[in-house]
C-alpha positions as CSV (number, residue, x, y, z in Angstrom):
1,M,9.8,62.8,6.5
2,S,8.5,63.0,10.1
3,A,8.6,59.9,12.5
4,V,4.9,59.8,12.4
5,T,4.6,59.8,8.6
6,F,7.3,57.1,8.2
7,R,5.5,54.9,10.9
8,T,2.2,55.4,9.0
9,R,3.6,54.8,5.6
10,F,6.0,51.9,6.2
11,V,5.9,50.5,9.7
12,Q,2.1,49.9,10.2
13,P,1.6,48.1,6.9
14,L,4.6,45.9,7.5
15,L,3.2,45.1,11.0
16,V,-0.2,44.2,9.6
17,S,1.5,42.0,6.9
18,S,3.6,40.3,9.6
19,L,0.5,39.6,11.8
20,A,-1.4,38.2,8.8
21,L,1.6,35.9,7.9
22,F,1.8,34.8,11.5
23,A,-1.9,33.9,11.7
24,V,-1.6,31.9,8.4
25,V,1.4,30.0,10.0
26,C,-0.5,29.4,13.2
27,L,-3.5,28.0,11.3
28,T,-1.4,25.8,9.2
29,G,0.5,24.5,12.1
30,A,-2.7,23.8,13.9
31,K,-3.7,21.2,11.4
32,K,-3.2,17.7,12.7
33,G,-1.0,15.2,11.0
34,P,-2.2,11.9,9.8
35,I,-3.9,9.5,12.3
36,K,-1.9,6.5,13.1
37,K,-3.8,5.0,16.1
38,L,-6.9,3.9,14.5
39,T,-10.4,3.9,16.2
40,F,-13.9,2.5,15.4
41,D,-17.1,4.7,15.4
42,P,-20.2,2.3,15.4
43,D,-22.4,5.2,14.4
44,A,-20.4,6.0,11.2
45,P,-21.6,4.7,7.8
46,V,-19.4,1.9,6.5
47,V,-18.0,2.5,3.0
48,E,-15.7,0.0,1.2
49,L,-12.4,1.5,0.4
50,F,-12.6,1.4,-3.5
51,D,-16.3,2.4,-3.5
52,G,-15.4,5.4,-1.5
53,I,-12.6,6.3,-3.9
54,D,-14.9,5.9,-6.8
55,N,-17.7,8.2,-5.3
56,G,-15.4,10.7,-3.8
57,T,-15.8,9.9,-0.1
58,F,-12.1,9.1,0.1
59,E,-8.9,10.4,-1.5
60,V,-5.9,8.0,-1.3
61,R,-2.2,8.9,-1.8
62,V,0.4,6.2,-1.9
63,A,4.0,7.0,-0.9
64,P,6.1,4.0,-2.1
65,K,9.5,3.3,-0.4
66,N,10.5,0.2,-2.3
67,E,8.9,-3.1,-3.6
68,F,8.3,-4.2,-0.1
69,S,6.9,-1.2,1.6
70,A,4.7,1.9,1.1
71,K,2.6,4.3,3.2
72,V,-1.0,4.9,2.2
73,F,-2.9,8.1,3.3
74,I,-6.6,8.0,3.3
75,T,-8.5,11.2,3.5
76,N,-12.2,11.4,4.5
77,T,-13.3,14.3,2.2
78,T,-16.8,14.6,3.9
79,D,-17.9,16.6,6.9
80,K,-19.0,13.5,8.8
81,P,-17.1,10.4,10.2
82,Q,-16.9,7.5,7.8
83,T,-15.9,3.9,8.6
84,V,-13.6,2.4,6.0
85,Q,-14.0,-1.3,5.1
86,L,-10.6,-2.4,3.7
87,P,-10.3,-5.1,1.0
88,K,-8.4,-8.2,1.8
89,A,-5.7,-7.2,-0.7
90,A,-4.8,-4.3,-3.1
91,V,-2.4,-3.6,-5.8
92,G,-0.2,-0.6,-6.2
93,V,0.2,0.7,-9.8
94,H,2.7,3.1,-11.2
95,V,0.7,5.6,-13.2
96,L,1.8,6.5,-16.7
97,K,-1.0,7.8,-18.7
98,Q,0.4,6.7,-22.0
99,F,0.1,3.1,-21.2
100,L,-3.1,1.2,-20.9
101,P,-3.6,-1.2,-17.9
102,Q,-3.8,-5.0,-18.3
103,Q,-4.0,-7.9,-16.0
104,I,-1.1,-9.8,-14.8
105,G,-0.5,-13.3,-13.4
106,G,-0.6,-16.6,-15.1
107,S,1.6,-15.6,-18.1
108,G,4.2,-12.9,-19.0
109,F,5.0,-9.9,-17.0
110,G,2.0,-7.8,-18.0
111,D,1.7,-4.0,-18.3
112,T,1.0,-2.0,-15.1
113,S,-0.1,1.3,-16.6
114,G,3.7,1.9,-17.1
115,S,5.6,-1.4,-16.5
116,Q,7.1,-0.8,-20.0
117,G,9.2,2.2,-21.2
118,G,10.7,2.9,-17.8
119,G,7.6,2.4,-15.6
120,G,7.9,1.0,-12.1
121,Q,6.9,-2.3,-10.8
122,Q,3.4,-3.2,-9.9
123,T,3.2,-4.2,-6.3
124,G,0.6,-6.3,-4.3
125,G,-0.1,-6.8,-0.7
126,N,-2.4,-5.7,2.0
127,L,-3.0,-2.6,4.2
128,Q,-2.2,-2.7,7.9
129,S,-2.4,-0.4,10.9
130,T,0.7,1.5,11.8
131,G,-0.7,2.4,15.3
132,S,1.3,1.7,18.4
133,Q,-1.5,-0.3,20.2
134,G,-1.8,-4.0,19.3
135,S,0.2,-6.1,17.0
136,Q,0.8,-5.1,13.4
137,G,-2.2,-5.7,11.1
138,Q,-4.9,-5.4,13.8
139,F,-7.8,-3.1,13.4
140,P,-10.3,-1.9,16.0
141,F,-12.9,-4.2,14.3
142,S,-12.7,-7.1,11.8
143,G,-15.7,-8.6,10.0
144,N,-16.3,-12.3,9.6
145,N,-14.7,-12.1,6.1
146,G,-11.4,-10.9,7.5
147,N,-11.6,-7.4,6.1
148,G,-10.4,-4.6,8.5
149,F,-12.6,-1.8,9.6
150,F,-11.8,1.5,11.1
151,S,-13.2,5.0,11.2
152,I,-12.0,8.3,9.9
153,P,-13.1,11.5,11.6
154,A,-14.6,14.3,9.4
155,E,-12.0,16.0,7.0
156,S,-9.2,13.9,8.5
157,I,-6.4,11.7,7.3
158,V,-5.3,8.2,8.4
159,Q,-2.0,6.6,7.7
160,L,-1.7,2.9,6.9
161,Q,1.2,0.5,6.2
162,F,1.1,-1.2,2.7
163,N,3.2,-4.4,2.9
164,T,3.8,-5.6,-0.5
165,V,6.0,-7.6,-3.0
166,C,6.9,-7.0,-6.6
167,L,4.5,-8.4,-9.2
168,N,6.7,-7.6,-12.3
169,H,10.1,-9.1,-12.2
170,G,12.8,-7.0,-13.8
171,D,10.9,-3.5,-13.7
172,P,12.3,-0.6,-11.7
173,T,11.9,-0.6,-8.0
174,P,9.2,1.8,-6.7
175,R,10.5,5.0,-5.1
176,L,8.9,7.9,-3.4
177,K,9.1,10.3,-6.5
178,M,6.9,7.8,-8.6
179,T,3.2,8.3,-8.6
180,Y,1.4,5.3,-7.5
181,E,-2.4,4.5,-7.0
182,L,-4.3,1.7,-5.5
183,R,-6.2,-0.8,-7.6
184,R,-8.6,-3.7,-6.8
185,V,-6.7,-6.9,-6.8
186,E,-9.5,-8.7,-8.8
187,D,-8.9,-6.3,-11.6
188,R,-5.0,-6.7,-11.6
189,V,-4.2,-10.3,-10.5
190,K,-5.5,-13.2,-12.4
191,S,-4.1,-15.9,-10.2
192,E,-6.5,-16.9,-7.3
193,A,-3.6,-18.5,-5.4
194,L,-1.6,-15.2,-5.6
195,R,-4.7,-13.3,-4.3
196,V,-4.8,-15.6,-1.3
197,L,-1.1,-15.1,-0.7
198,L,-1.4,-11.3,-0.9
199,A,-4.4,-11.3,1.4
200,G,-2.7,-13.3,4.1
201,Y,0.8,-11.8,3.8
202,N,2.3,-10.4,7.0
203,P,6.1,-9.7,7.0
204,R,6.3,-10.5,10.6
205,R,5.5,-14.1,10.0
206,I,6.4,-14.6,6.4
207,D,10.0,-13.9,5.2
208,R,9.9,-11.1,2.6
209,K,12.1,-12.9,-0.1
210,T,10.1,-16.2,0.5
211,M,6.9,-14.3,-0.3
212,Q,8.6,-12.6,-3.2
213,A,9.7,-15.8,-4.7
214,A,6.1,-17.2,-4.4
215,A,4.7,-14.0,-6.0
216,W,7.2,-14.2,-8.9
217,H,6.4,-17.8,-9.6
218,L,2.6,-17.1,-9.7
219,A,2.6,-13.7,-11.4
220,N,5.5,-14.0,-13.9
221,D,5.6,-17.7,-14.6
222,M,9.2,-18.0,-13.2
223,S,10.2,-21.5,-12.5
224,W,11.6,-22.6,-9.3
225,K,14.8,-23.4,-11.3
226,Q,14.9,-19.9,-12.5
227,L,14.3,-18.4,-9.0
228,A,17.0,-20.8,-7.6
229,A,19.5,-19.4,-10.2
230,K,18.6,-15.7,-9.5
231,K,21.6,-13.8,-8.1
232,V,22.3,-10.4,-6.8
233,T,25.6,-8.5,-7.0
234,A,26.6,-5.8,-4.6
235,I,29.3,-3.2,-5.7
236,G,32.7,-4.8,-5.4
237,L,31.4,-8.2,-4.3
238,I,30.7,-11.6,-5.9
239,A,27.2,-12.4,-7.0
240,T,25.3,-14.4,-4.5
241,P,21.9,-16.2,-4.7
242,Y,19.0,-14.1,-4.2
243,L,17.2,-16.9,-2.2
244,S,18.6,-19.4,0.3
245,R,17.5,-23.0,0.1
246,K,15.2,-22.5,3.0
247,Q,13.6,-19.5,1.5
248,L,13.0,-21.3,-1.8
249,S,11.7,-24.3,0.0
250,E,9.3,-22.3,2.1
251,A,8.1,-20.4,-1.1
252,K,7.1,-23.7,-2.6
253,K,5.1,-24.6,0.5
254,L,3.4,-21.2,0.3
255,V,2.3,-21.7,-3.2
256,A,1.1,-25.3,-2.5
257,S,-0.9,-24.0,0.5
258,A,-2.5,-21.2,-1.5
259,K,-3.4,-23.5,-4.2
260,E,-5.1,-26.0,-1.9
261,I,-7.1,-23.1,-0.3
262,V,-8.3,-22.2,-3.8
263,K,-9.1,-25.8,-4.6
264,N,-10.9,-26.5,-1.3
265,G,-12.8,-23.2,-1.1
266,P,-12.9,-20.6,1.7
267,K,-15.3,-22.5,3.8
268,K,-12.9,-25.4,4.4
269,R,-9.7,-23.5,4.9
270,R,-8.9,-19.9,6.1
271,V,-6.4,-17.6,4.4
272,A,-4.8,-17.0,7.8
273,Q,-3.4,-20.7,7.7
274,I,-0.7,-19.6,5.1
275,Q,0.8,-17.4,7.8
276,R,1.7,-20.4,10.0
């Protein structure tokens, strides 16, 4: 076989394939990662998050880390910028199709589309910005009702932080391999006081275990005596109380404050007061 024939039959097709592969890699690499530094476009239409999920404007993926934290990725599926109106609070649900969803809070542990039969915990909290500018939780614009607003460019993805606590005591801890979806807090949590706490929760101001104790008390009917007796055991160590006296005391104050807000109504007291 001559050198010309060899080059024509083998080298040139290989070169073409390599160039095609290189082009695909370059195009793939050119795609930008999720946006973390949020902006606000006053000309973009405003779409409430769950309404946008329902009508296909937004696609949402939840990447849970544990009961206290998850990343949420929101994709604008349209060819135009869209402004997201965030809910005050949301619930993360472990999706197992064989179980039917039910509400929780007030009594019992409740089913969370998979809280039985090996399903993961249901988690609740609020979505916050992960951008480097400003303090955690701030958005480029906030309405009078406390909801956060930010805009997503056409066919782009933003990343948010989902600060949560467990709403199903005793169920498996969320982990990345589990499939989680966001749900409206009104559909998943009966306790109005718990909704208030989830809406105002900021781990930079409220101790996580303090908030967790308050959530278990309201969601799972755990008494303060039960919470005080709860212990954790590390391998090779003696069991220690899950909560300190201070954390338990602060949890009681949180619950009392949230119940007072519900009793007095939103016009007399603001959700933000529970963060003091």
